[in-house]
Backbone as CSV, one residue per row, in Angstrom:
resi,resn,N_x,N_y,N_z,CA_x,CA_y,CA_z,C_x,C_y,C_z
1,MET,-23.320,-33.266,17.944,-22.217,-32.123,18.138,-21.711,-31.260,17.042
2,SER,-21.229,-32.143,15.973,-20.337,-31.735,14.590,-20.528,-30.889,13.893
3,LYS,-22.240,-31.818,13.710,-23.024,-30.768,13.119,-24.201,-29.969,13.589
4,LEU,-23.917,-29.413,14.467,-24.296,-28.154,14.931,-22.686,-26.931,14.973
5,ILE,-21.288,-28.168,14.997,-20.428,-26.522,14.777,-19.969,-26.340,13.251
6,LYS,-20.247,-27.548,11.984,-20.747,-27.491,10.971,-21.868,-26.347,10.139
7,ASN,-22.649,-26.297,11.425,-24.243,-25.243,10.801,-23.822,-24.101,11.230
8,PHE,-22.751,-23.483,12.170,-22.276,-22.472,13.312,-22.478,-21.443,12.277
9,ALA,-23.300,-20.602,11.868,-23.890,-18.941,11.106,-22.681,-18.175,11.676
10,LEU,-21.745,-17.524,11.483,-20.588,-16.835,11.728,-20.889,-15.538,10.044
11,GLU,-20.965,-14.399,10.737,-20.750,-13.334,10.331,-20.097,-12.736,10.488
12,ILE,-18.901,-12.718,8.948,-18.129,-11.332,9.072,-17.983,-10.588,9.061
13,THR,-17.944,-9.355,9.821,-18.635,-8.014,10.072,-17.077,-7.001,9.907
14,GLY,-16.309,-7.814,9.330,-14.835,-6.589,8.860,-13.718,-7.579,9.352
15,THR,-11.830,-6.867,8.832,-10.892,-7.658,9.066,-10.232,-6.654,8.983
16,ALA,-8.884,-7.541,9.791,-7.489,-6.334,10.784,-6.393,-6.241,9.662
17,PRO,-6.213,-5.409,9.717,-4.701,-5.316,8.863,-3.982,-6.116,8.923
18,ILE,-3.097,-6.734,7.856,-2.245,-7.989,8.161,-0.480,-7.755,8.889
19,ASP,-0.633,-6.856,9.599,0.383,-6.536,10.676,-0.328,-7.227,11.670
20,GLU,-1.591,-7.261,12.477,-2.272,-7.403,13.234,-2.605,-8.656,13.195
21,ALA,-2.879,-9.325,12.170,-3.343,-10.865,12.225,-2.359,-11.891,11.827
22,ILE,-1.299,-11.330,11.567,0.216,-12.216,11.067,0.316,-13.409,12.949
23,SER,0.441,-14.902,12.812,1.076,-15.064,14.157,2.154,-14.371,14.872
24,THR,1.912,-14.774,16.225,3.392,-13.722,16.950,3.779,-15.598,17.366
25,VAL,5.125,-14.587,17.818,6.376,-15.597,18.687,6.001,-16.066,19.824
26,GLY,6.456,-16.992,20.195,6.201,-17.328,21.459,5.892,-18.761,21.866
27,GLY,6.320,-19.284,23.063,6.243,-20.967,23.358,7.441,-21.827,23.781
28,ILE,7.063,-23.091,23.644,8.490,-23.530,23.821,9.249,-23.450,22.979
29,ASP,10.293,-22.933,23.766,12.236,-23.178,22.548,12.121,-24.495,22.151
30,LEU,12.575,-24.257,20.868,13.026,-25.832,19.705,14.093,-26.244,20.495
31,LYS,14.665,-26.148,21.424,16.250,-26.638,22.032,15.381,-27.953,23.489
32,GLU,14.550,-27.257,23.279,13.654,-28.290,24.473,12.656,-29.579,23.534
33,ILE,12.942,-29.471,22.559,12.095,-30.592,22.107,13.453,-31.403,21.476
34,THR,12.714,-32.818,21.579,13.469,-33.529,20.216,13.082,-33.419,18.987
35,THR,13.565,-34.759,18.390,13.603,-33.761,16.423,12.267,-34.113,16.191
36,HIS,11.196,-35.455,16.794,10.252,-36.223,17.176,9.154,-35.733,18.144
37,PHE,9.809,-33.962,18.420,8.354,-33.538,18.828,8.224,-33.380,20.979
38,GLU,9.137,-34.389,21.107,8.924,-34.972,22.613,9.999,-33.868,23.679
39,LEU,8.556,-33.362,24.512,9.413,-32.567,25.628,10.905,-33.001,25.948
40,LYS,12.237,-32.374,26.039,13.083,-33.409,27.059,12.872,-33.690,28.232
41,LYS,12.423,-32.283,28.777,12.464,-32.493,30.570,11.142,-33.490,30.831
42,LEU,9.909,-33.659,30.008,8.834,-34.672,30.050,8.602,-35.285,28.991
43,PRO,8.920,-36.989,29.061,9.324,-37.664,28.437,7.067,-38.256,27.928
44,GLN,7.267,-38.891,26.876,5.996,-38.954,25.758,5.036,-37.604,26.242
45,HIS,5.945,-36.852,26.079,4.118,-35.502,25.887,4.928,-34.536,24.879
46,TYR,4.183,-34.122,23.916,4.693,-33.919,22.271,4.213,-32.503,22.807
47,CYS,4.870,-31.274,21.729,4.335,-30.300,21.248,4.726,-29.675,19.360
48,ILE,2.893,-29.636,19.238,3.983,-29.332,17.317,3.329,-28.249,17.669
49,GLY,3.542,-27.449,16.386,2.319,-26.571,15.801,2.790,-25.009,16.478
50,GLU,1.663,-24.137,16.561,1.781,-22.936,17.841,2.519,-23.594,18.916
51,MET,1.852,-23.849,19.417,3.188,-24.784,20.681,4.231,-24.297,21.073
52,LEU,4.781,-24.129,20.143,6.072,-24.306,19.754,6.760,-22.276,19.691
53,ASN,8.159,-21.983,20.061,8.225,-20.701,19.641,9.000,-20.958,17.741
54,TRP,8.110,-20.949,17.150,8.807,-20.631,15.910,8.442,-19.672,14.389
55,ASP,8.948,-18.987,14.286,8.384,-17.320,13.430,7.638,-19.049,11.798
56,ALA,6.013,-18.577,11.493,5.899,-18.633,10.370,5.482,-17.825,10.120
57,PRO,4.853,-18.004,8.270,3.608,-16.815,7.454,2.684,-17.451,7.943
58,THR,1.599,-16.805,7.854,0.936,-16.739,8.155,-0.014,-17.212,6.922
59,GLY,-1.507,-18.103,7.395,-2.222,-18.693,6.136,-2.394,-20.052,6.119
60,GLY,-2.127,-20.399,5.043,-1.977,-21.662,3.872,-0.345,-22.677,4.842
61,TYR,0.668,-21.509,4.402,1.488,-22.077,5.191,2.197,-22.307,6.767
62,LEU,1.383,-21.783,7.418,1.453,-22.108,8.949,0.826,-23.212,9.530
63,LEU,-0.720,-23.201,8.441,-1.583,-24.519,9.034,-0.832,-25.612,8.511
64,GLN,-0.140,-25.454,6.975,0.903,-26.676,6.432,1.551,-26.893,7.239
65,ALA,2.265,-26.221,7.628,3.216,-26.212,8.783,2.754,-27.320,9.859
66,CYS,1.698,-27.115,10.302,0.762,-27.588,11.513,0.661,-28.954,10.899
67,PHE,0.010,-29.137,9.994,-0.188,-30.548,9.523,1.276,-31.375,9.800
68,SER,2.039,-30.733,8.718,2.797,-32.158,8.480,3.812,-32.249,9.812
69,MET,4.241,-30.900,10.971,4.675,-31.942,12.725,3.725,-32.981,12.799
70,ALA,2.536,-32.991,13.150,1.133,-34.143,13.249,1.438,-35.459,12.372
71,HIS,2.077,-35.189,10.910,2.083,-36.061,10.459,3.498,-37.063,11.024
72,HIS,4.284,-36.004,10.934,5.544,-36.793,11.247,5.250,-37.261,12.697
73,LEU,5.308,-36.867,13.792,4.529,-37.476,15.037,3.823,-38.143,14.986
74,ALA,2.894,-38.509,14.229,2.184,-39.910,14.093,2.851,-41.005,13.358
75,THR,3.296,-40.850,12.283,4.133,-41.790,11.720,5.594,-42.459,13.112
76,HIS,6.252,-41.599,13.423,6.972,-41.646,14.572,6.617,-43.036,15.555
77,LEU,5.244,-42.068,16.456,4.546,-42.832,17.173,4.122,-43.988,16.560
78,ASN,3.657,-44.062,15.611,2.693,-45.252,15.616,3.385,-46.672,14.675
79,LYS,5.546,-45.582,14.765,6.449,-47.083,14.023,6.857,-47.747,15.914
80,GLN,6.469,-46.631,16.863,6.829,-47.543,18.277,5.889,-48.036,18.666
81,HIS,4.895,-48.051,17.688,3.794,-49.203,18.493,3.456,-50.749,17.633
82,GLU,4.732,-50.355,16.681,4.542,-51.763,15.835,5.028,-53.066,16.842
C-alpha cells in the first residue's frame, strides 16, 4: 500500500493566494491540555499539532512545530514506560 501512495501521480494545476493558503485557527484550547499535551478532562488522550487552537506560520514552520510536539510527547510517554 505504501508503494502505491508514494507513486501516486498528482498534477498541480494552479495555486491559491497566500491569504487562502494559511492555516486556520480553531481546535482545542491550550488551557485544556497539560504541558505534555494530555487532555485535562480525558486522561491518557493527547492532542498535538493542528488539533490545538494555536496560530502558526504556514509552511515548514508549521510542520516543524508539529514534529517537535510529537517528539516531546513521545519522549514523555517513553519515560513513563521505563
